[in-house]
DOBASE-427746 format. One line per 2 residues: number of its first residue (from 1); their letters; for each residue y, z, x of N, C-alpha, C. Coordinates in steps of 0.02 Angstrom, whole numbers. Each point is the difference from the previous one (the first is absolute). Last residue first. Example, Ala and Ser with C-alpha at 12.3 -4.5 7.8 and 13.67 -1.06 7.14 Angstrom:
2) sa) -112:354:642:59:3:42:55:37:-39; -286:-4:15:59:0:-45:60:0:45 .
//
This chain:
491) vh) 694:-2093:2082:-70:-15:-16:-21:40:-60; 224:-97:177:-25:48:-58:-68:-19:-25 .
489) gg) 147:-19:249:-10:-37:-62:-30:51:-50; 60:37:235:-66:-2:-11:-11:-35:-65 .
487) sh) 219:20:94:-48:-24:46:-74:-11:-20; 193:-39:-191:-12:55:49:-51:-23:58 .
485) tl) 71:-205:-97:2:62:-42:-3:46:53; 61:-224:52:-21:-7:-63:-4:69:-37 .
483) pq) 175:-93:185:-53:35:-5:-24:6:-75; 167:-154:154:-18:15:-75:-63:33:-7 .
481) ag) 102:-84:206:56:27:-41:-18:28:-64; -189:-7:177:53:-48:-1:55:45:-40 .
479) lk) -188:113:67:-19:-50:37:62:-64:0; -52:253:-81:58:-44:8:-12:-46:49 .
477) sv) -170:154:-70:45:-6:-56:59:-41:-6; -260:11:110:67:-5:29:40:-12:-67 .
475) pl) -238:130:-13:29:-67:-9:72:14:36; -165:186:80:28:-18:-65:26:-72:7 .
473) pk) -215:60:147:65:17:2:26:-36:-74; -244:85:10:34:-67:19:79:36:-3 .
471) vl) -166:155:-53:-41:-42:59:46:-52:7; 76:140:-169:-12:42:70:-24:-42:50 .
469) cs) 38:-88:-221:62:-5:35:-8:48:55; -193:-34:-133:20:-65:37:67:3:28 .
467) ei) -83:181:-116:-28:5:61:16:-71:32; 85:42:-205:30:39:42:-42:0:72 .
465) ye) -86:-114:-186:61:-31:26:36:42:46; -205:67:-85:-8:-60:45:69:-25:23 .
463) fi) 0:183:-157:-12:23:68:-18:-69:52; 42:-32:-233:63:21:26:-25:18:81 .
461) ty) -176:-54:-143:43:-61:20:61:26:39; -147:167:-75:-9:-37:59:33:-63:10 .
459) pd) 53:117:-197:23:33:71:-26:-30:61; 59:-129:-243:-60:44:45:18:23:55 .
457) qd) 199:-27:-153:-52:-42:10:-51:39:43; 245:60:-43:-39:-5:-64:-60:-52:9 .
455) an) 174:43:160:-48:57:-1:-54:-5:-66; 158:-180:154:-15:21:-70:-56:47:3 .
453) lf) 173:-39:211:-65:0:-36:-5:4:-73; 173:-48:239:-4:25:-69:-59:-23:-36 .
451) va) 103:47:263:-39:-42:-31:-16:26:-80; 221:22:208:-62:36:-41:-38:-60:-33 .
449) de) 213:5:147:-69:-37:10:-58:30:-36; 216:90:-19:0:-53:-17:-40:-52:16 .
447) yy) 61:258:-52:-62:-33:27:-8:-71:-13; 180:109:-97:-1:35:61:-48:-29:46 .
445) ee) 24:-62:-215:58:-37:33:-14:28:74; -142:90:-155:-18:-63:8:50:-32:50 .
443) ld) 41:222:-79:-46:-15:55:-22:-62:8; 156:31:-165:23:7:67:-43:-3:52 .
441) vv) -77:-23:-218:42:-47:18:29:4:69; -129:184:-98:-42:-59:24:42:-66:17 .
439) qr) 57:218:-109:2:-3:68:-19:-61:34; -11:56:-236:62:4:24:16:-19:63 .
437) hy) -206:5:-81:16:-59:-16:80:3:15; -132:200:23:-32:-56:51:54:-58:-16 .
435) ye) 19:178:-151:36:3:65:-17:-51:49; -105:-11:-199:68:-11:-19:41:2:66 .
433) ak) -232:71:0:6:-78:3:68:-25:-14; -48:237:-21:-18:-33:73:17:-77:1 .
431) ke) 9:105:-207:49:26:40:-4:-31:61; -174:-34:-145:56:-53:-15:61:25:44 .
429) vr) -195:124:17:-6:-65:30:56:-44:-13; 12:211:-106:5:4:77:-14:-65:43 .
427) ap) -26:23:-239:66:9:6:5:4:80; -221:-17:-93:42:-68:4:70:7:10 .
425) ad) -196:140:130:36:7:-74:42:-61:-4; -132:68:190:-17:-64:-36:28:2:-66 .
423) kp) 0:194:147:51:-60:33:-12:-68:-35; -131:190:-60:66:-9:-24:40:-41:26 .
421) nr) -257:-36:-23:46:24:61:67:7:-43; -223:1:-135:41:-38:17:48:35:44 .
419) rl) -273:26:-82:59:29:5:47:-48:38; -251:15:-159:45:-30:45:61:27:14 .
417) rq) -201:62:-139:32:36:42:40:-31:60; -111:-113:-191:37:58:-35:29:52:73 .
415) hv) -124:-203:37:68:-24:-17:34:70:-26; -233:18:69:55:-12:62:74:-8:-21 .
413) ee) -171:12:-161:13:72:26:50:-15:60; -78:-190:-107:54:36:-47:17:67:27 .
411) et) -95:-210:140:-21:47:-36:51:43:-30; 50:-189:135:-49:-36:-50:-34:60:-30 .
409) pp) 253:-42:106:-63:38:17:-51:-27:-59; 203:-164:84:-12:49:-41:-68:33:6 .
407) kf) 167:-166:132:-64:26:18:-2:71:-46; 181:-167:-33:-46:-41:52:-66:47:13 .
405) lt) 160:77:-171:-17:-74:-11:-49:-26:44; 62:236:17:-12:-13:-76:-20:-78:-11 .
403) hy) -52:130:224:52:-30:-22:-15:-19:-68; -92:182:218:-14:-46:-60:67:-33:-16 .
401) re) -134:151:219:64:-26:-32:-24:-61:-55; -145:227:123:11:-69:-18:58:-18:-36 .
399) gs) -86:224:61:55:-38:35:4:-66:-7; -156:165:-104:-24:-46:55:59:-32:40 .
397) vp) 56:168:-171:-62:23:18:-32:-41:67; 214:-38:-122:3:62:40:-81:20:31 .
395) dt) 112:-259:-71:-51:45:-38:-11:67:66; 223:-166:-59:-59:17:61:-39:54:-54 .
393) ar) 192:-222:-57:-36:69:-6:-47:15:37; 206:-197:-90:-48:21:47:-16:64:-7 .
391) qc) 170:-135:-114:-60:4:-33:-62:13:45; 233:-18:64:0:40:-54:-65:15:-24 .
389) lr) 38:-165:176:6:74:17:-17:48:-51; 19:-240:-24:-50:12:54:-15:81:8 .
387) qm) 159:-102:-157:-66:-5:-23:-43:41:64; 219:-12:42:-22:53:-52:-59:-8:-11 .
385) av) 74:-166:135:-21:67:40:-8:48:-57; 55:-212:-87:-63:7:39:-19:58:28 .
383) et) 218:-22:-92:-51:11:-55:-68:-9:31; 183:-34:136:-15:72:-9:-47:4:-59 .
381) pl) -9:-195:176:45:17:-47:-26:61:-32; -20:-87:263:-49:12:-77:54:25:-40 .
379) nl) -20:-84:286:41:2:-63:-42:-2:-65; 1:58:275:-44:-12:-53:38:13:-68 .
377) ff) 78:-62:268:7:30:-67:-42:-23:-56; 1:40:288:-27:-46:-57:19:50:-64 .
375) vr) 45:-40:290:18:32:-63:-25:-39:-60; -21:24:292:-27:-37:-67:16:48:-57 .
373) np) 61:73:216:-2:-75:14:-24:-42:-58; 129:257:10:-50:-30:-12:1:-79:24 .
371) ef) 108:222:119:15:-66:-42:-60:-28:-26; 111:217:138:-70:-17:-30:21:-46:-58 .
369) gt) 167:126:142:-43:-49:35:-71:-18:-26; 205:118:-93:-48:43:35:-41:-26:54 .
367) hk) 142:-123:-154:34:24:58:-41:57:27; -95:-98:-184:14:-44:50:37:23:64 .
365) ml) -22:142:-183:-69:-21:15:-1:-45:66; 189:42:-139:-21:67:46:-62:-18:34 .
363) da) 62:-163:-162:39:-1:62:-10:62:50; -113:-4:-203:-22:-52:39:43:-13:63 .
361) qd) 56:158:-166:-62:22:46:-18:-50:42; 171:-54:-136:23:50:37:-56:20:56 .
359) vd) -41:-146:-191:39:-33:54:11:59:58; -189:67:-167:61:-36:-16:34:-24:72 .
357) rp) -215:112:-20:12:-7:-73:62:-45:-13; -185:-17:219:64:43:-23:6:-17:-77 .
355) fg) -219:62:30:73:-3:35:11:-67:32; -188:27:-130:27:55:-18:75:18:37 .
353) hl) -194:-128:131:16:-12:-83:28:73:-17; -93:-148:249:34:46:-38:16:-11:-72 .
351) vw) -170:-49:238:32:-34:-79:26:64:-23; -56:-74:270:3:48:-61:22:-39:-64 .
349) gy) -103:-9:295:50:-25:-50:-11:55:-69; -118:-4:226:-37:-35:-53:51:-28:-47 .
347) tq) 75:151:182:-54:-40:23:-19:-51:-39; 161:166:-64:28:-38:54:-58:-57:36 .
345) cd) -66:156:-184:62:-50:-9:30:-39:43; -152:173:55:-41:-61:-39:47:-38:-26 .
343) qq) 80:180:136:-33:-46:31:-34:-61:-38; 227:130:-91:-74:27:22:-24:-62:26 .
341) ll) 215:0:-101:-11:10:67:-61:17:28; 61:-14:-232:2:-57:33:-7:-2:81 .
339) rd) 20:200:-127:-72:-43:-17:3:-60:38; 206:134:17:-58:26:29:-74:-39:-9 .
337) kl) 191:-74:-112:7:-9:60:-55:22:36; 22:53:-226:-33:-71:20:8:-18:59 .
335) vr) 95:205:-52:-81:2:-13:-30:-64:5; 245:19:16:-37:31:56:-82:7:-3 .
333) la) 130:-96:-174:2:-34:62:-29:20:61; 24:133:-204:-39:-53:-22:-2:-41:72 .
331) is) 160:155:-12:-64:26:26:-51:-47:-21; 222:-70:-29:-19:20:68:-59:32:21 .
329) da) 58:-70:-218:-7:-58:41:-14:24:65; -55:166:-199:55:-28:24:-23:-49:55 .
327) vp) -152:34:-208:13:22:55:54:-18:39; -21:0:-272:-18:-36:51:24:39:62 .
325) yg) -18:140:-217:42:-49:29:-34:-25:61; -97:175:-137:-7:-68:-26:48:-46:23 .
323) sg) -55:239:56:60:-16:-33:-4:-62:-38; -185:88:145:13:45:-55:58:-26:-43 .
321) ff) -40:-128:199:-59:-3:-52:21:43:-63; 133:19:188:18:-59:-44:-56:-14:-51 .
319) pk) -11:191:166:44:13:-56:13:-65:-47; -146:-30:184:-30:52:-52:49:10:-44 .
317) vl) 49:-112:219:-17:-42:-44:-23:47:-78; 46:100:214:66:-28:-33:-17:-46:-48 .
315) eg) -174:91:102:37:56:-32:63:-29:-27; -131:-143:138:-34:9:-53:25:49:-52 .
313) vp) 70:-31:221:30:-59:-46:-42:6:-67; -81:156:146:79:10:5:32:-51:-48 .
311) th) -253:29:-52:29:-18:69:68:23:-11; -203:11:-149:48:64:11:42:-12:68 .
309) aa) -169:-139:-150:-11:20:82:51:60:25; 24:-114:-216:-61:40:3:-22:21:66 .
307) aq) 185:-131:-16:18:51:-38:-65:54:-17; -9:-218:101:42:43:48:7:62:-36 .
305) er) -113:-165:-129:-41:36:69:40:37:33; 108:-109:-168:-36:45:-33:-42:39:63 .
303) ll) 127:-186:55:44:66:-25:-51:61:-21; -94:-216:36:24:31:55:40:59:-6 .
301) dg) -68:-128:-191:-55:44:23:17:36:78; 168:-142:-99:-15:49:-31:-63:56:13 .
299) fh) 51:-218:105:44:41:13:-11:75:-32; -184:-168:75:31:15:-57:46:51:7 .
297) in) -139:-167:184:55:67:-12:30:-4:-64; -219:-98:180:25:3:-84:49:54:-2 .
295) al) -83:-131:235:16:65:-35:22:-14:-69; -168:-184:101:75:27:-4:6:73:-21 .
293) qy) -194:-178:33:5:64:34:64:26:9; -81:-202:-113:28:-11:67:14:75:20 .
291) kq) -114:-21:-200:-20:-67:33:34:5:69; 43:183:-150:-71:-6:18:-18:-55:35 .
289) al) 230:31:-71:-22:43:54:-79:6:13; 82:-140:-174:28:-24:78:-20:43:47 .
287) la) -51:51:-219:-38:-62:17:22:-11:72; 115:165:-113:-70:27:25:-36:-56:26 .
285) aq) 213:-39:-80:11:32:63:-86:22:16; 33:-99:-208:8:-48:60:2:23:61 .
283) lr) -18:148:-191:-64:-40:14:18:-53:52; 182:131:-53:-51:41:28:-66:-37:8 .
281) kg) 177:-113:-120:29:1:67:-73:55:41; 46:-94:-249:-70:-1:55:18:8:76 .
279) sg) 137:22:-214:8:-73:32:-66:-15:38; 81:210:-121:-49:-32:-32:-16:-78:31 .
277) pp) 242:115:31:-56:39:-22:-41:-53:-35; 161:-129:151:4:53:-63:-64:41:2 .
275) gl) 67:-114:237:-21:-19:-65:17:56:-56; -35:-79:285:39:18:-46:-7:-15:-66 .
273) ll) -93:32:264:-30:-25:-60:54:32:-53; -27:-50:280:42:31:-48:-26:-27:-57 .
271) ir) -98:-8:246:11:-22:-52:26:48:-48; -53:-71:263:30:56:-21:30:-31:-74 .
269) pt) -182:-76:212:21:-5:-70:39:66:-18; -29:-120:247:-20:57:-39:31:10:-82 .
267) fp) -51:-212:220:29:20:-73:-30:74:-26; 20:-190:240:-26:64:-40:36:17:-53 .
265) ay) -17:-258:63:35:59:22:-27:63:-31; -59:-245:-27:-43:43:31:29:68:25 .
263) sr) 44:-170:-223:29:24:63:-67:44:40; 2:-209:-197:-4:73:4:5:11:77 .
261) pr) 151:-175:-134:-66:8:39:-18:80:8; 173:-67:-205:-17:-3:84:-47:11:20 .
259) sq) 129:-116:-222:-44:47:19:5:7:80; 111:-159:-134:45:57:4:-57:61:18 .
257) vf) -79:-216:-46:47:-8:38:29:63:26; -151:3:-181:-21:-11:43:42:2:68 .
255) nl) 79:-3:-206:-15:71:7:-36:-17:58; 77:-192:-74:51:37:31:-24:70:19 .
253) aq) -142:-161:-101:15:-15:72:51:46:21; -58:28:-216:-56:24:43:13:-21:72 .
251) af) 148:-66:-170:4:75:2:-54:34:48; 20:-246:-41:56:20:37:-11:82:9 .
249) vd) -151:-98:-140:-10:-21:62:53:28:47; 37:22:-222:-46:44:14:-28:-11:76 .
247) vc) 160:-141:-102:39:70:11:-66:54:27; -59:-224:-75:30:-1:82:36:61:11 .
245) pq) -221:-18:-160:70:-17:-9:38:9:67; -253:-63:20:26:43:-38:73:-10:-1 .
243) da) -168:-90:162:-6:-25:-73:13:59:-49; -3:9:250:60:-36:-29:-8:-17:-78 .
241) si) -110:205:161:-11:-51:-45:59:-35:-25; -39:116:241:32:14:-68:-17:-51:-41 .
239) vk) -57:125:256:-13:-58:-55:26:16:-58; 76:103:260:-26:4:-84:-12:-57:-30 .
237) hs) 19:93:282:6:-56:-48:-22:35:-79; -10:77:251:53:4:-28:22:-41:-67 .
235) gq) -204:24:155:29:69:-20:67:8:-29; -116:-208:64:-49:32:-43:29:73:-14 .
233) ft) 77:-240:82:42:66:-22:-43:55:-33; -109:-195:84:51:8:42:46:66:-10 .
231) li) -171:-81:-156:-30:35:52:46:18:57; 80:-127:-186:-16:77:-20:-32:38:65 .
229) lg) 36:-226:23:72:31:-4:-16:76:-10; -188:-154:-19:23:18:75:69:33:8 .
227) pl) -78:-58:-211:-52:44:21:15:19:75; 137:-183:-108:11:70:-31:-42:54:27 .
225) nr) -29:-251:25:42:38:64:7:74:-20; -126:-159:-150:-26:0:75:34:45:48 .
223) hs) 77:-39:-217:-66:29:-15:-24:9:75; 197:-131:-16:17:68:-8:-63:54:4 .
221) el) -28:-248:-10:25:31:68:17:79:-3; -43:-110:-206:-57:2:44:5:32:69 .
219) lr) 178:-35:-142:-38:49:-19:-61:18:38; 136:-197:24:31:59:30:-33:65:-21 .
217) ka) -83:-205:-97:-9:0:82:37:64:25; 23:-36:-232:-63:23:8:-15:-5:80 .
215) ta) 215:-60:-65:-5:66:-15:-69:24:13; 39:-236:10:30:33:53:-1:75:-5 .
213) qe) -77:-129:-179:-47:-13:64:33:39:61; 118:12:-211:-57:35:-6:-47:-10:65 .
211) si) 261:-32:34:-41:-26:-37:-75:44:-8; 215:31:133:-21:48:-49:-53:-41:-44 .
209) gk) 155:-69:186:-67:15:21:-42:57:-42; 284:-9:8:-55:-52:31:-67:24:-3 .
207) pr) 179:101:-178:-7:4:68:-56:-66:17; 181:-4:-202:-72:21:5:-9:-15:80 .
205) vl) 235:91:-119:-39:-66:19:-60:21:16; 240:85:-135:-71:20:25:-26:-69:24 .
203) rk) 218:26:-105:-5:-26:60:-66:19:35; 62:43:-223:21:-74:1:-16:-4:74 .
201) qv) -13:222:-68:-64:-45:-33:21:-75:20; 158:161:60:-57:-3:30:-47:-41:-18 .
199) tf) 175:30:-135:21:-45:63:-51:8:54; -16:122:-202:-12:-71:-16:14:-52:71 .
197) di) -94:264:-29:56:-40:21:-12:-72:-7; -171:153:-16:43:10:-58:51:-41:10 .
195) pw) -241:-41:114:58:20:9:45:3:-68; -273:17:17:57:-57:1:62:41:1 .
193) df) -258:63:41:56:19:24:61:-50:4; -234:-26:-86:12:66:7:61:35:17 .
191) tt) -46:-234:-43:-32:37:-58:24:58:24; 67:-158:147:20:-32:-59:-28:46:-58 .
189) hy) 83:92:238:-62:-24:-36:22:-25:-69; 123:64:254:-5:13:-64:-66:-29:-24 .
187) ve) 139:92:240:-55:-38:-26:-8:19:-82; 211:-7:200:-35:46:-43:-55:-54:-36 .
185) qt) 187:-65:170:-72:2:10:-48:47:-55; 239:-68:-1:-12:62:9:-73:8:32 .
183) vp) 93:-214:-55:52:40:16:-20:68:29; -161:-157:-106:24:-21:69:49:45:31 .
181) dv) -180:71:-186:64:-18:13:32:-19:68; -248:-39:-117:35:36:55:71:-13:-21 .
179) lk) -254:12:-128:54:-42:8:46:46:51; -289:-41:-105:66:39:32:60:-30:11 .
177) gl) -233:-38:-112:65:15:-50:62:25:47; -223:-41:93:18:-65:-26:67:5:-47 .
175) nr) -100:195:105:25:-47:54:31:-67:-26; -120:167:-134:60:26:16:46:-52:44 .
173) ev) -227:-36:-64:46:1:-47:67:12:7; -163:32:162:8:-77:-18:60:-5:-57 .
171) lv) -88:210:51:47:-14:54:20:-75:-14; -149:104:-135:60:27:-17:51:-23:54 .
169) td) -228:-58:29:21:-35:-71:76:28:-9; -121:97:183:30:-63:11:26:-45:-65 .
167) pa) 0:269:29:-45:-42:-4:34:-69:11; 103:201:136:1:-21:-75:-62:-57:0 .
165) rl) 145:181:192:-51:-40:-20:-5:-17:-87; 162:93:245:-1:-21:-68:-66:-39:-18 .
163) vv) 88:188:197:-39:-61:-10:-17:0:-77; 179:124:198:-26:-6:-74:-47:-66:-15 .
161) vh) 75:174:228:-19:-64:-21:-19:4:-77; 151:164:188:-36:-4:-65:-20:-80:-14 .
159) rp) 99:74:207:-23:63:-22:-51:-13:-64; 38:-198:193:22:31:-52:-25:69:-16 .
157) ai) 33:-127:225:-53:33:-31:28:29:-61; 43:-154:239:28:2:-74:-59:25:-51 .
155) gv) -6:-41:242:24:63:-15:33:0:-70; -112:-176:126:63:6:22:34:61:-25 .
153) sq) -227:-51:-52:5:-1:71:70:-2:25; -50:-2:-235:-14:64:32:7:-5:73 .
151) lv) 11:-198:-107:73:39:-14:-19:75:39; -179:-152:-11:66:-22:60:51:43:-9 .
149) la) -180:26:-151:-11:31:74:51:-20:49; 9:-85:-226:18:76:3:-13:26:57 .
147) qk) -50:-223:-25:75:0:-9:12:86:15; -215:-63:-17:26:-23:64:66:17:0 .
145) rt) -106:27:-208:-12:47:38:28:-8:76; 119:-121:-209:-62:-2:29:-6:61:55 .
143) ep) 195:-41:-119:-45:-37:-55:-67:18:14; 228:170:56:-44:-64:22:-48:-23:-45 .
141) fg) 183:27:-109:-15:-20:61:-27:69:40; 99:-27:-239:-49:-56:24:-9:-16:54 .
139) dl) 204:143:-33:-30:-24:-45:-51:-55:18; 121:242:96:-18:-73:21:-42:-22:-60 .
137) vw) 201:189:41:-55:-10:-42:-14:-72:19; 144:211:145:-11:-66:-40:-68:-12:-40 .
135) gl) 220:181:120:-62:-17:-13:-16:-62:-29; 203:113:77:-20:3:-68:-64:-9:-14 .
133) ke) 86:-5:229:43:52:-43:-35:8:-72; -74:-175:149:-12:71:32:37:57:-38 .
131) cd) 28:-222:-77:-65:7:-14:-18:78:41; 214:-81:19:-10:13:-61:-67:21:-16 .
129) vd) 77:-73:216:11:72:-21:-20:9:-62; -140:-162:134:63:-5:-19:13:76:-42 .
127) nl) -222:-77:91:48:34:44:68:3:-19; -165:-106:-119:-12:63:-14:52:37:49 .
125) re) -22:-247:22:37:31:-54:0:69:-13; -119:-94:179:71:2:15:46:20:-70 .
123) el) -240:-11:-15:22:64:61:75:-4:0; -101:-185:-126:1:72:-44:23:54:53 .
121) la) -28:-212:84:53:-1:-49:12:60:-17; -178:-21:140:59:8:34:51:0:-55 .
119) aw) -211:-25:-78:8:70:24:73:-2:41; -70:-205:-84:12:31:-59:18:80:33 .
117) ld) -73:-141:162:62:-30:-26:28:49:-51; -224:13:70:42:22:59:70:2:-19 .
115) ep) -160:-104:-132:-2:75:-18:52:26:48; 32:-260:-66:-45:37:31:9:74:-9 .
113) ip) 40:-192:-174:43:36:53:-54:44:36; -61:-242:-113:-1:65:-12:46:43:58 .
111) eg) 53:-258:-90:-42:26:52:1:82:-21; 125:-187:-98:-61:11:-28:-47:36:45 .
109) ra) 235:-70:49:-57:-44:4:-61:12:-23; 181:137:-33:34:-62:-22:-64:-58:12 .
107) qr) -29:216:64:-9:-4:-54:22:-66:-30; 44:50:218:-82:-5:-10:-21:-2:-77 .
105) am) 243:34:67:-33:-61:17:-75:-21:-7; 93:222:-47:29:-57:-39:-21:-77:15 .
103) ae) -56:179:162:-28:17:-74:11:-56:-59; 135:2:209:-70:-24:4:-39:6:-54 .
101) ra) 217:95:-10:1:-80:3:-66:-22:7; 20:231:-1:1:-28:-59:3:-71:-1 .
99) gk) -15:165:190:-49:-47:-25:-2:-27:-65; 168:152:75:-4:-39:52:-55:-63:-6 .
97) ll) 161:134:-186:-63:13:33:-15:-60:48; 176:-6:-145:21:48:52:-64:11:36 .
95) kn) 1:-132:-199:18:-36:64:15:41:61; -160:24:-236:50:41:33:21:-42:73 .
93) rv) -180:-71:-160:83:-35:-9:46:50:40; -234:58:19:3:-64:25:78:-29:-17 .
91) le) -58:209:-86:4:1:76:4:-68:24; -19:33:-220:74:20:12:-6:5:72 .
89) qp) -194:-57:-104:48:-63:-4:63:28:23; -189:164:-2:0:-64:52:56:-54:-12 .
87) cl) 66:244:-76:-56:-43:-13:3:-55:42; 135:253:-56:-23:-49:42:-52:-38:-38 .
85) yv) 206:197:-61:-50:-50:-27:-15:-51:56; 101:264:26:5:-68:9:-56:-46:-32 .
83) as) 73:243:-99:-30:-16:50:24:-77:6; 41:175:-168:58:-16:41:-29:-29:68 .
81) lh) -129:81:-192:1:41:63:50:-24:41; -31:-95:-219:-9:61:-6:8:43:67 .
79) kc) 16:-236:5:54:28:-51:-4:81:9; -181:-120:96:64:6:45:57:23:-36 .
77) lw) -211:-20:-123:5:46:51:53:6:41; -18:-174:-143:18:57:-44:-5:68:51 .
75) ra) -51:-212:91:69:4:-18:14:64:-29; -228:-45:37:39:18:64:69:1:-23 .
73) it) -136:-53:-183:-9:62:19:43:28:66; 1:-233:-75:26:51:-47:3:72:23 .
71) tk) -120:-164:132:66:-10:2:43:53:-42; -245:-2:-17:30:17:54:69:-2:18 .
69) gs) -168:-73:-177:61:46:-7:26:27:55; -187:-157:-40:-27:69:-7:71:49:-19 .
67) at) -28:-249:55:16:30:-63:-19:56:-14; -122:-92:211:55:-24:-31:4:22:-74 .
65) pg) -122:167:159:-8:-69:-15:59:-22:-33; 35:207:169:-47:-20:-54:-2:-65:-19 .
63) vl) 162:201:132:-41:-44:16:-49:-18:-60; 215:135:106:-27:-9:-40:-39:-68:4 .
61) vv) 126:213:156:-42:-66:-9:-19:-10:-64; 184:183:133:-51:-13:-54:-16:-71:-3 .
59) rp) 147:219:101:-35:-70:42:-62:-14:-38; 235:176:-46:-58:-41:-18:-24:-45:46 .
57) ve) 133:223:89:8:-61:-36:-61:-31:-13; 16:201:124:-13:10:-68:14:-66:-38 .
55) dn) 34:27:239:-72:23:-10:-12:-8:-82; 214:-36:137:-16:-50:-51:-78:17:-7 .
53) nk) 177:68:175:-3:47:-70:-29:-39:-43; 83:-59:232:-3:-40:-60:-10:44:-63 .
51) kl) 24:100:218:56:-12:-30:-2:-56:-72; -195:80:127:22:56:-47:73:-27:-27 .
49) he) -111:-143:155:-37:2:-67:30:55:-52; 88:-28:225:20:-56:-55:-37:0:-63 .
47) im) -69:158:163:70:16:-19:27:-53:-49; -208:-39:86:-12:53:-45:76:19:-10 .
45) fd) -17:-148:165:-27:-38:-60:6:48:-54; 54:77:215:50:-39:-32:-31:-36:-71 .
43) ip) -157:119:130:50:42:-22:55:-35:-35; -183:-114:91:-18:36:-57:66:36:-13 .
41) da) -26:-222:151:44:58:-5:-11:42:-63; -114:-198:20:5:23:74:36:57:11 .
39) pq) -135:-56:-239:63:-13:38:-11:15:80; -166:-19:-220:-2:-3:71:63:-10:50 .
37) yi) -69:-36:-255:47:-36:46:1:12:73; -150:122:-168:11:-75:-17:43:-40:46 .
35) ll) -26:222:34:-67:-28:13:1:-70:-22; 193:144:-34:-20:-6:73:-58:-37:8 .
33) ae) 56:48:-221:41:-57:29:-7:-11:71; -118:179:-103:-31:-56:-25:47:-69:34 .
31) mm) 77:222:39:-67:-15:36:-22:-74:-19; 178:97:-124:23:-42:64:-58:-10:48 .
29) sq) -38:83:-217:14:-63:-9:26:-19:78; -72:218:-17:-61:-49:-23:26:-72:3 .
27) ml) 164:173:17:-48:-8:70:-43:-46:-18; 116:53:-187:41:-39:48:-40:4:67 .
25) qf) -105:116:-169:0:-59:-17:39:-51:53; 14:242:20:-62:-37:22:-13:-73:-24 .
23) in) 197:115:-59:6:3:80:-75:-40:25; 144:36:-228:-60:-48:23:-4:2:66 .
21) hk) 146:148:-119:32:-59:28:-47:-46:25; -61:193:-125:55:-21:-25:35:-70:28 .
19) ea) -196:117:83:-18:-29:-54:69:-41:-33; 29:136:198:-40:-54:9:-24:-48:-59 .
17) yl) 116:212:-25:42:-52:27:-34:-60:10; -131:186:-79:56:-35:-63:42:-54:42 .
15) gm) -144:118:145:-29:-47:-40:32:-24:-52; 103:166:136:-17:-58:42:-30:-49:-48 .
13) ap) 54:210:-95:60:-58:4:-22:-59:41; -138:199:-3:-17:-46:-69:44:-60:3 .
11) pi) -72:120:237:44:8:-63:-3:-41:-52; -195:73:163:48:-64:-2:41:23:-62 .
9) gp) -130:163:183:2:-22:-67:48:-51:3; -164:59:197:60:1:-24:7:-22:-67 .
7) pk) -230:115:105:40:-70:-6:70:6:-36; -160:164:137:40:10:-50:37:-64:-1 .
5) ta) -177:14:158:3:58:-41:43:15:-62; -2:-201:137:-82:17:-17:-6:66:-43 .
3) ad) 214:-77:93:-17:-26:-65:-66:2:-25; 173:155:149:-61:-27:14:-27:-44:-70 .
1) m) 261:36:93:-45:20:-43:-63:-29:11 .
//
């Protein structure tokens, strides 16, 4: 076939397979590993890389000044993600590491541990099976830009770097009240986090070097080093204020750690909007189509267009309009398939609303080869939907649309000639909403990676969130054994 005269069509199944199995991201990660390690035998290296199957495991670094809560957040992340906790003290005490004895001797003599030795200790520890399979969270290291650059030179590149910050007055107060459980190494505080267990209370000890003068010295060093660290991890860090409840800091850190970096893989949006009547699906679809040149497919309008065009399939649709019954699934799917196979949908992508109505239709659509890669549920209470739809009307002269509460006409003459669409009758709206709510639970289970949105808010706020889910990969839903929410969470 001459590609210049007739380019070969790419079956939709190819794109679906590549996205489902992260083919592009896999190729990207292998290329990154090849460039970092530059192995003598690239083929064997890539085979071993694929066998590890650890591209999605967490690789997290927490840095920040003393008393910013690094250890607490790091341990919470490890528990939630089932990752391995690492810290400089653990590396030095680990007698299985080759350089641990030298590092411990230097500490005993009061000498600083060289950057190369730190890198060797960490590199050896990260090559252990638990770190490779489960991932790791590194607490409080590196402390300087030089240490970070040495780690990068040996191929240690964290995927996420969490930087904690807080005012010095807050950090000093926290540090002076810090206590440590020598058995579990958990950190407590005399004011903010006192343990309930009396046995734990009795064995708490005060760490060394937390006097006011020592704390001020360590804070000064941190202020000098943090800008360099942020510069080193420019594209993979997030600064979080530590001057807030610990659970809020943890929630922000977890949300960041579960996010994925933006991929350079080709991406054709295939968006499905689901929601009750009045939830704003038509408006969101129009905004997405306008900005990203997507094919805007309202299924009801598509059926009416086919019937009006007197096409063969349109003649099959017409009897259903007259009877008031929904179009048969086989005919509906035929109409939808013909539309999604058109060049604009294949080239630019599409946004679909009004279909599927239930799980059976969703399953038929999937087995036809057309599967959305972004699904959004626009949730709206029935009483709000009734308020939005049942009180809107149109001026038959100007075509202008009005609403009794949100956009009433200013002239009495216009008010008198307003007409309401029979579809906006309260009984019909309530019936449609009731049918949707009967089906939505099964649809939510079917689309397990869907994103859930509160549709009772400013439409442009909703659009911004939908847009953010298009330009960025969806968060990792199962980094560990205890996923927090659905993939996209609730907004």
